N, C-alpha and C positions, 0 to 999 in steps of 0.2 A: 448568104449569110454568112459575110469569114468570119474565121474563126475567132481574128480578135474583136470585134464587136461581138461576139454573143463569147468569149468570155470579160469582154468586158461587161453585158449587162451581166449573166451571171451574179460579179463579184459587186457592183452596182447592188440587185436586190439584196448579194446578203450581205451587204451594210445596213441597208437602212428594216432588211424582215426580218434578223439579228438582237437587232435593238431590242425591234415594238415587241417581239415573240416573245421575251424578258422583261420586256415593261408589263403586258398584257400576266406574264405570269404571279410578277410582285403583285398584279393589280388583285388577283383570283385569292393567292397565297396572305397577303398582307395586308393593304386591306376594306378586301370588302366583303370578311369576316367584319372586321367596327366598323363599320356602313348603318349596319340600323344601331347600335349603343350609337351611334351623335343627329342620329338622327334621332335618339328616343330623349337625349338631353336637349334636342331642339325645340319635341313637344312640352316636354319639362318646363321649359323658359316661360319669363314674368315674358307676356305680350308685349310690350314696349321693348324690350332689348334680343325675343323670338322674329321678329322686323320691326327693326330702329326708325326711324325719323327717315326724314330727306337730311337734311341735317347735318346728323348725328351718318348716315353714311357720307355724305361732301366732307369731315373733319376727319371719318377714320383714313378715308383717302389723302385727305393733306395730308395724315401727318404717318401714316407704314404707304403705301400707295395703293397697295390691293390688303381683302379679309388672307388674302391667301395663303399668303409664306407666314403670317403668323399666326389662324386655325391649324396649318400642316405644320408649327411645331409649338402647339400647345394639344393637336392630336397626339406628337409622339411622345411626347412625356407623359400624358397620360398611359398612353396604350401601351408602353413599354419602357421598361428603366436600360440605358444606353450603357453599357461597361470607357467605352470610347469613344470621342467628340470626332470622329473621324465615323462610327456607325450614328452618333444623331447627327453628322450635318450630308451622310449620304439616307437616312430614313429621310429627314424631313424635306428636299430636295425631293425624290421623291414622290412623298406623299402631295407638296404642295403644283406636280405638275399633275395625280391621278387627284383628288379630290372634288376642281372644279366640274371631272367630269359623271360623279355622282349630283353635286352639290351642285342648284342653281344662284347664281352672286348672294337672287336674293339673304336663301341659305347661309350663306359665307358671313352677309355680313353676321347676319343672325348666332350665328356660332360662335364668331368673333364677340360679339358686344356683349352672350351669357356664359363666355367661358375669359374674359379680360377682370386678369387681379386687381383688385383698386387696390387691396392695400389691409382687407380684412378677408373681405369674402370672395364670389367671383359676382360681377354682373354689370354692365351701364350705369343700371334704370338704382337695382342698388347701392352705386356712389351718389347717384342725382340724388337720391329723395336726401343721404344721410348729407349733401353736405346743403343741398338747396333745398330740403324736403321739395321738390314736385319730383316729378313725372318725367323719362327720357320728351316728350315730345309736349311736352307744358317750357322748357330751355330759352329762353332767350341765346342768342348765338355765341355770345360769350360764357356763359352759362353752361353752353355742349362745352368752346372749344375749352373746357377747364377742366370740363368730364374726359373728355379725349383729353387730353395732356396728361393729368395727373395720370392714369391708365400705363405711361408710358416707364412713365416711376415711380411708381408709386409714396415710396420711404423719402426720396427726397424732394418731390414734387409737393405732396405732402405738411412737411416741412420746410419747404422754404417759397411761400409767397410771391415772393416777386421772380423767382422762376418761374413758378407756374402763371402767372400773369403773362409774364415776356412767353412764353412758352404757347403760350392761350393766342399771344396777341400775332402769334408766328402764325399759328393757324390757319384763326382766321380772315389770316390775309391773303395765303398761299390757296385757301377754299374759294379766297372769291367777297371774304364777306367784307364789311368797313368797321373797323373794333370803332 
């Protein structure tokens, strides 16, 4: 093997190996110690929140794309008290990469549903029972869309019902449901 090729292979190995080693080390030090706590949150969650119905999952996807960024943000906010925006953003980005390695998609939806702020406390099922008097699995599509829409901004969505209806109809269209 020529000297240039040998150096190129070493450089590529270093460029790939160093970040992966750093990511693995961050996972060991910062994320894994909190996995048990997040599993406990999921175990204590209401059954409707711990395993949200398919309709709710589709609406969450239509609203935020994937629960991973939101769950990462919620976890960083819960476990760390960041002093700077840069620190918070860096932690959130790393957690967004690492959390799916520890939790399945179903668990990520469960963490999202159980930890989402609903204007009073946390949880989509509590919000559904408060707003519609029904559990998540008993909601009609438009009611479920309202619940997911409220979580995006509880204070202004609950204050402006027309905005809530517009946003809920938009979510239903994105999720492929006829309003």
